[in-house]
C-alpha positions as CSV (number, residue, x, y, z in Angstrom):
1,M,139.0,-57.6,-39.1
2,M,138.8,-61.4,-37.5
3,T,141.8,-63.5,-35.8
4,R,141.3,-67.3,-35.7
5,S,142.3,-69.2,-33.1
6,T,144.9,-72.3,-34.9
7,G,144.4,-74.3,-31.6
8,A,143.9,-75.5,-28.3
9,V,145.0,-74.8,-24.8
10,R,143.4,-77.9,-22.7
11,H,146.1,-80.5,-24.3
12,G,148.6,-78.1,-24.8
13,F,148.3,-78.7,-28.8
14,V,148.4,-75.5,-30.4
15,A,147.8,-72.2,-29.0
16,A,148.0,-69.4,-31.0
17,L,145.7,-66.8,-32.6
18,E,146.6,-65.6,-36.3
19,P,145.0,-62.9,-37.7
20,D,142.9,-63.6,-41.4
21,Y,144.6,-60.5,-42.9
22,A,148.3,-59.1,-43.7
23,V,149.1,-55.9,-42.8
24,P,152.7,-54.4,-45.4
25,P,155.0,-52.3,-43.2
26,G,154.3,-49.7,-45.5
27,E,151.2,-49.3,-42.8
28,T,153.5,-48.9,-40.4
29,L,155.8,-46.4,-41.9
30,R,152.9,-44.2,-42.9
31,E,151.7,-44.4,-39.4
32,R,155.5,-42.8,-38.3
33,L,155.3,-39.6,-40.9
34,E,152.3,-38.9,-40.0
35,E,153.7,-38.3,-36.4
36,L,156.9,-36.8,-38.4
37,G,154.3,-34.8,-40.0
38,M,157.3,-35.6,-42.9
39,T,155.3,-36.1,-46.7
40,Q,156.1,-38.8,-48.9
41,A,157.9,-36.5,-51.2
42,E,160.7,-35.6,-48.0
43,L,160.7,-39.1,-47.8
44,A,162.1,-39.5,-50.6
45,T,164.6,-36.5,-50.3
46,R,165.8,-38.1,-47.4
47,T,166.4,-41.8,-48.2
48,G,167.8,-41.1,-51.9
49,L,164.9,-43.1,-53.1
50,T,162.3,-41.8,-55.6
51,P,158.5,-41.3,-54.6
52,K,157.1,-43.6,-56.9
53,H,159.0,-46.2,-54.9
54,I,157.8,-44.9,-51.5
55,N,154.9,-45.1,-52.3
56,Q,155.1,-48.8,-53.4
57,V,156.5,-49.5,-50.1
58,L,153.9,-47.6,-48.4
59,Q,151.2,-49.7,-50.5
60,G,153.0,-53.2,-50.0
61,V,153.3,-53.3,-53.6
62,V,157.1,-53.7,-53.3
63,P,159.4,-55.8,-50.9
64,L,160.5,-53.4,-48.4
65,S,164.6,-54.5,-48.8
66,G,167.0,-54.7,-46.2
67,E,168.5,-51.4,-48.0
68,V,166.0,-49.4,-47.7
69,A,165.5,-50.7,-44.3
70,Q,168.5,-48.8,-43.4
71,R,167.6,-45.9,-45.1
72,L,164.5,-45.4,-43.1
73,E,166.5,-46.2,-39.9
74,Y,168.5,-42.8,-40.6
75,A,165.3,-40.7,-42.0
76,V,162.6,-41.5,-39.6
77,K,164.5,-43.0,-36.4
78,V,163.2,-46.1,-36.5
79,P,166.1,-49.5,-36.1
80,A,165.9,-51.0,-39.4
81,R,165.6,-54.7,-38.1
82,L,162.1,-53.5,-37.3
83,W,161.7,-52.7,-40.4
84,N,163.0,-56.2,-42.0
85,R,160.9,-57.8,-39.5
86,L,157.5,-55.9,-40.5
87,E,158.4,-57.2,-44.0
88,A,158.9,-60.8,-43.1
89,D,155.9,-60.7,-41.3
90,Y,153.6,-59.7,-43.7
91,R,155.3,-61.7,-46.7
92,T,154.9,-64.9,-44.1
93,Q,151.2,-63.6,-43.9
94,Q,150.7,-63.2,-47.5
95,V,152.0,-66.7,-47.8
96,R,149.5,-68.7,-45.1
97,L,146.7,-66.7,-46.5
98,A,147.6,-67.8,-50.2
99,Q,148.0,-71.2,-48.9
100,E,144.6,-71.3,-47.1
101,R,142.9,-70.1,-49.9
102,A,144.0,-72.9,-51.9
103,Q,143.6,-75.4,-49.1
104,A,140.0,-74.5,-48.7
105,E,139.3,-74.8,-52.5
106,D,140.7,-77.9,-52.7
107,P,137.9,-79.8,-53.9
108,E,138.9,-82.9,-51.4
109,A,139.1,-80.6,-48.4
110,V,135.2,-80.9,-47.6
111,P,135.5,-85.1,-48.3
112,W,138.6,-84.9,-46.1
113,L,137.1,-82.9,-43.4
114,A,134.2,-85.3,-43.5
115,S,136.6,-88.6,-42.6
116,L,137.4,-86.8,-39.3
117,P,136.2,-86.4,-36.2
118,V,136.5,-83.0,-35.9
119,A,133.3,-82.7,-33.6
120,V,135.6,-85.1,-31.1
121,L,138.7,-83.4,-31.5
122,A,137.5,-80.1,-30.9
123,A,135.1,-81.4,-27.6
124,E,138.7,-82.8,-26.3
125,G,140.2,-79.4,-26.7
126,A,142.6,-80.6,-30.0
127,I,141.3,-78.0,-31.7
128,P,139.5,-74.9,-31.0
129,A,135.6,-75.2,-31.4
130,H,135.5,-72.1,-33.3
131,P,135.7,-71.0,-36.2
132,T,134.6,-73.8,-38.1
133,D,134.4,-72.5,-41.7
134,T,136.2,-74.6,-44.0
135,A,139.5,-72.8,-44.5
136,S,139.6,-72.5,-40.4
137,R,139.0,-76.2,-39.9
138,V,141.6,-77.1,-42.6
139,R,144.2,-75.0,-41.1
140,Q,143.6,-76.3,-37.9
141,L,143.6,-80.3,-38.5
142,L,146.7,-79.9,-40.4
143,E,148.3,-78.0,-37.6
144,F,146.7,-80.5,-35.5
145,F,148.6,-83.5,-37.3
146,G,151.7,-81.8,-38.0
147,V,151.5,-81.5,-42.0
148,A,151.5,-79.4,-44.3
149,N,148.6,-80.6,-46.8
150,I,146.1,-83.3,-47.0
151,A,148.5,-85.2,-49.4
152,A,151.1,-85.4,-46.1
153,W,148.4,-86.3,-44.2
154,R,147.6,-88.9,-46.4
155,E,150.9,-90.1,-46.5
156,L,151.9,-89.9,-42.7
157,W,148.8,-90.8,-41.1
158,R,146.0,-92.7,-43.3
159,K,148.2,-95.0,-44.9
160,P,149.6,-96.8,-41.2
161,A,145.8,-96.1,-39.9
162,A,144.6,-97.8,-43.2
163,A,146.7,-101.0,-43.1
164,F,144.8,-102.2,-39.9
165,R,141.5,-102.4,-41.3
166,Q,142.6,-105.3,-43.0
167,S,143.1,-107.6,-40.8
168,Y,139.8,-107.8,-39.0
169,A,136.0,-108.2,-40.2
170,Y,134.7,-104.7,-40.0
171,E,135.5,-101.5,-41.0
172,A,137.3,-99.0,-38.5
173,L,138.0,-95.3,-40.0
174,P,141.1,-94.6,-40.5
175,G,140.3,-91.2,-39.9
176,A,139.2,-91.9,-36.4
177,L,142.2,-94.4,-36.2
178,A,144.5,-91.4,-37.1
179,A,143.0,-88.9,-34.7
180,W,143.2,-91.2,-31.6
181,L,147.2,-91.9,-32.7
182,R,147.7,-88.3,-32.9
183,M,146.6,-87.1,-29.6
184,G,148.3,-90.2,-28.0
185,E,151.7,-89.0,-29.6
186,L,151.5,-85.2,-28.6
187,A,150.0,-86.5,-24.9
188,A,153.2,-88.8,-24.7
189,R,155.9,-85.6,-26.0
190,Q,154.8,-84.0,-23.1
191,E,156.8,-86.3,-20.7
192,S,159.8,-86.9,-19.4
193,P,160.9,-90.3,-19.3
194,G,163.9,-91.7,-18.4
195,S,166.4,-94.6,-20.9
196,F,164.5,-97.3,-21.8
197,S,165.9,-100.6,-20.4
198,S,164.5,-103.4,-21.4
199,A,166.1,-105.2,-18.3
200,K,163.8,-102.6,-16.2
201,V,161.0,-103.4,-17.6
202,R,161.4,-106.8,-17.3
203,R,162.2,-106.1,-13.7
204,L,159.4,-104.9,-13.5
205,L,156.9,-107.3,-14.6
206,P,156.0,-109.3,-11.1
207,E,155.2,-105.5,-9.2
208,L,153.2,-104.9,-12.3
209,V,150.9,-107.9,-12.2
210,Q,151.0,-107.4,-8.3
211,L,149.2,-104.3,-9.0
212,T,146.3,-105.8,-11.2
213,R,144.8,-106.4,-7.4
214,R,144.6,-102.9,-6.4
215,S,142.3,-100.0,-7.4
216,P,142.5,-99.7,-11.1
217,G,143.3,-96.2,-10.9
218,E,146.1,-96.3,-7.9
219,A,147.7,-98.9,-9.6
220,L,147.8,-97.3,-12.9
221,A,149.3,-94.6,-11.5
222,V,152.2,-96.5,-10.2
223,A,152.8,-98.5,-13.2
224,R,153.0,-95.3,-15.4
225,R,155.7,-93.6,-12.8
226,E,157.3,-96.8,-12.1
227,L,157.3,-97.7,-16.5
228,A,158.2,-94.2,-17.4
229,A,161.3,-94.4,-15.4
230,A,162.2,-97.5,-17.4
231,G,162.0,-95.5,-20.7
232,V,158.3,-96.8,-21.3
233,V,155.5,-94.0,-21.5
234,V,151.8,-94.7,-21.0
235,V,149.5,-92.5,-22.2
236,L,145.0,-92.2,-21.9
237,V,143.3,-91.0,-24.8
238,P,139.7,-91.5,-24.5
239,D,138.3,-93.8,-27.4
240,V,137.8,-91.9,-30.5
241,P,134.3,-93.5,-32.0
242,G,134.8,-95.6,-35.3
243,A,138.8,-96.6,-34.4
244,R,137.5,-99.1,-32.0
245,A,141.6,-99.1,-30.7
246,Y,141.8,-100.9,-27.2
247,G,145.7,-99.8,-27.0
248,A,148.8,-99.4,-29.5
249,T,152.4,-99.1,-29.4
250,R,155.4,-97.7,-31.0
251,W,158.6,-95.6,-30.6
252,L,159.0,-91.9,-30.6
253,G,163.0,-91.2,-30.6
254,S,164.3,-92.9,-27.9
255,F,161.5,-94.3,-25.6
256,A,158.3,-96.4,-26.2
257,V,154.4,-95.1,-26.1
258,I,151.9,-97.2,-24.8
259,Q,148.5,-95.7,-26.0
260,L,145.7,-96.9,-23.7
261,S,141.8,-96.1,-24.4
262,L,139.9,-97.8,-21.7
263,R,137.4,-99.2,-24.3
264,G,136.0,-102.1,-22.8
265,K,135.6,-100.3,-19.6
266,T,136.4,-103.2,-17.4
267,E,139.9,-103.7,-15.4
268,D,140.5,-106.9,-16.9
269,V,140.7,-105.7,-20.4
270,L,143.1,-102.2,-19.2
271,W,145.2,-104.8,-17.6
272,V,145.4,-107.7,-19.9
273,T,145.9,-104.8,-23.1
274,L,148.3,-102.9,-20.9
275,F,150.7,-106.3,-20.6
276,H,150.0,-107.2,-24.3
277,E,151.3,-103.8,-25.6
278,L,154.3,-104.6,-23.0
279,G,154.9,-107.6,-25.2
280,H,155.4,-105.5,-28.0
281,V,157.8,-103.4,-26.4
282,L,160.0,-106.2,-25.3
283,L,159.7,-108.4,-28.1
284,H,159.7,-106.7,-31.7
285,G,161.8,-103.6,-32.1
286,R,161.3,-100.3,-32.4
287,K,160.2,-99.7,-36.2
288,G,156.3,-101.1,-35.9
289,L,153.2,-99.9,-34.9
290,F,151.0,-102.1,-33.3
291,I,147.5,-101.4,-33.2
292,E,144.8,-103.5,-30.9
293,Q,141.3,-103.7,-31.8
294,D,137.9,-105.3,-31.3
295,D,135.5,-107.2,-33.9
296,A,132.2,-105.9,-34.5
297,D,130.5,-109.5,-33.3
298,T,132.2,-109.7,-30.1
299,P,130.4,-109.3,-27.3
300,D,132.6,-109.2,-24.5
301,G,134.5,-106.1,-25.0
302,Q,138.2,-107.8,-25.6
303,P,140.8,-106.9,-27.8
304,Q,141.1,-110.0,-30.7
305,V,143.8,-111.2,-32.6
306,A,142.2,-111.6,-36.6
307,S,143.0,-115.1,-38.0
308,G,145.5,-115.1,-40.7
309,A,149.5,-116.2,-40.8
310,D,151.0,-113.1,-41.6
311,E,154.1,-111.1,-39.7
312,A,151.8,-108.6,-38.2
313,I,149.1,-111.4,-37.0
314,T,151.7,-113.4,-35.8
315,Q,153.1,-110.6,-34.0
316,E,149.6,-109.7,-32.2
317,R,149.8,-113.6,-31.1
318,E,153.0,-113.4,-29.7
319,A,151.8,-110.1,-27.4
320,Q,148.8,-111.8,-26.5
321,Q,150.8,-114.5,-25.5
322,F,153.3,-112.4,-23.7
323,A,150.7,-111.0,-21.9
324,L,148.8,-114.1,-20.2
325,D,152.2,-116.0,-19.6
326,T,153.1,-113.1,-17.6
327,L,149.7,-112.7,-15.8
328,F,149.1,-116.3,-15.4
329,G,152.1,-118.3,-16.0
330,E,152.1,-121.5,-17.6
331,K,150.7,-123.4,-14.6
332,G,148.2,-121.0,-14.1
333,L,146.9,-121.1,-17.7
334,A,146.4,-124.8,-17.4
335,R,144.9,-125.1,-14.5
336,L,142.0,-122.4,-16.0
337,D,140.4,-125.2,-17.6
338,Q,140.2,-127.1,-14.4
339,I,138.2,-124.2,-12.4
340,T,134.8,-125.6,-11.4
341,S,133.2,-122.6,-9.0
342,T,133.8,-119.3,-8.2
343,T,135.3,-120.2,-4.9
344,E,138.5,-122.1,-7.2
345,A,138.3,-119.2,-9.4
346,L,139.1,-116.7,-6.4
347,D,141.6,-118.9,-4.8
348,L,144.0,-119.4,-8.1
349,A,143.7,-115.1,-8.1
350,D,145.1,-115.4,-4.8
351,E,147.7,-117.4,-5.7
352,L,148.8,-116.2,-8.9
353,G,149.1,-112.5,-7.0
354,I,146.6,-111.4,-9.8
355,G,143.3,-109.1,-9.9
356,S,139.8,-111.9,-9.9
357,A,138.9,-110.3,-13.0
358,I,141.6,-110.9,-15.0
359,V,141.2,-114.7,-13.9
360,A,137.4,-114.4,-14.5
361,S,137.3,-113.2,-18.1
362,Q,139.8,-115.8,-19.0
363,L,137.1,-118.3,-17.7
364,Q,134.8,-116.4,-19.6
365,A,136.8,-116.1,-23.3
366,R,137.5,-119.9,-22.9
367,G,134.1,-120.7,-22.5
368,V,133.9,-122.3,-18.5
369,W,132.2,-119.6,-17.5
370,T,129.3,-117.8,-19.5
371,H,129.0,-113.8,-19.9
372,A,126.8,-113.6,-16.9
373,H,128.5,-115.3,-14.6
374,G,132.2,-113.7,-16.1
375,A,130.3,-110.3,-15.9
376,R,129.8,-110.4,-12.1
377,H,133.2,-110.7,-11.2
378,R,134.8,-108.1,-13.8
379,R,134.5,-104.4,-12.5
380,T,133.9,-101.4,-14.1
381,L,136.6,-98.9,-14.5
382,P,136.0,-95.2,-13.3
383,S,136.0,-92.5,-15.6
384,L,139.0,-91.8,-17.9
385,E,139.4,-88.4,-15.6
386,E,139.4,-90.3,-12.6
387,M,141.6,-92.7,-14.0
388,R,144.2,-90.0,-15.2
389,N,143.7,-88.3,-11.1
390,P,142.9,-91.3,-8.9
391,A,142.5,-90.6,-5.6
392,P,143.9,-92.9,-3.0
393,A,142.3,-96.2,-2.3
394,P,142.8,-98.9,0.5
395,R,145.4,-101.5,-0.8
396,P,143.2,-104.6,-0.8
397,R,143.4,-107.6,1.6
398,P,146.7,-109.8,1.7
399,S,146.5,-112.9,-0.7
400,K,147.0,-116.5,0.6
401,Q,150.5,-116.2,-0.1
402,E,150.4,-113.3,1.5
403,R,149.1,-114.6,4.8
404,G,151.4,-117.4,4.8
405,G,148.4,-120.1,2.8
406,G,148.9,-121.6,-0.7
407,A,151.1,-122.8,-3.1
408,P,153.9,-120.1,-4.1
409,R,153.4,-118.9,-8.0
410,Q,154.7,-121.1,-10.2
411,R,156.3,-119.9,-13.9
């Protein structure tokens, strides 16, 4: 008989093997009778049951009740608790197999599977690579998403994911976005953060700003550690094709989760997205789900805030303004339009104590610099695995302020 893997090991999502058959406790009883050299008729006499009932128990036709289990303990010297457990396992397996058959025969099963990034999830170890038949894939994905059926998935995952399509000109794929969000949720649940404190997070902001000058992998590792102590878990989940997500913020119980995909692949996008998500954490309460995405027509690899006046878009603008205010300060933002040379841009980054790539990206976004000019100062991030496990890097050269020169940072 076959067994089917219902999960994967790499990320610790699910890792169980389930048989594709159900064995009645009567099979174990039959083996025990053979060991004892006892006939069914003798067992019927010893237990006070009819030969017909004994035969039905052996065939799995009738349940092996608690009373029968106790009688079997006396007759064949196997504890009643074992018979009860075998019976419970058998009935559970029967229900599971019946549900799997129904799920595989559901006319919505194949279209549902087609709407999800199955190959990506298998490659990431979120679901097993095999088996790949419809029934197995449906079961694997229901387990991955933590739901009992496709209707429950739509209610819990598709609705929130689909809602974010309405504010953007392109068509994101709700299934891809739901898969990306679920991977982030599962990764976050493996963490043990401290108690959330908005005051602690706010006190961390100056340190986080200074980290933007360091090697991104090393700096992000420090940021994740410090934020976790303040009750904010930051998880890195690879971009899922079709999701087009840079970052997301939500709450899991008592702690906040910031999920980053490293989409855009430059350090300025990483830091602006992180501070944008921190804006949601500090400004917008615990009930919302916030997702930062891009527009298919945007050339610069930057998360976009859609046009409109509804509450969600207003909150996105507030989070983006929080990010820029935190990184630049009011006077720093005003000075961006006065930059006329690369030297002035680098000097401004030094004075503000932020990475030069962040200044370059804002000059590019404002049209002060061309895309080509800005790209020369925006470094590409290492791979996601290197970002998760960075090698130590030397600290950057001191800024003018740290060397004793330049104006102090204005807020």
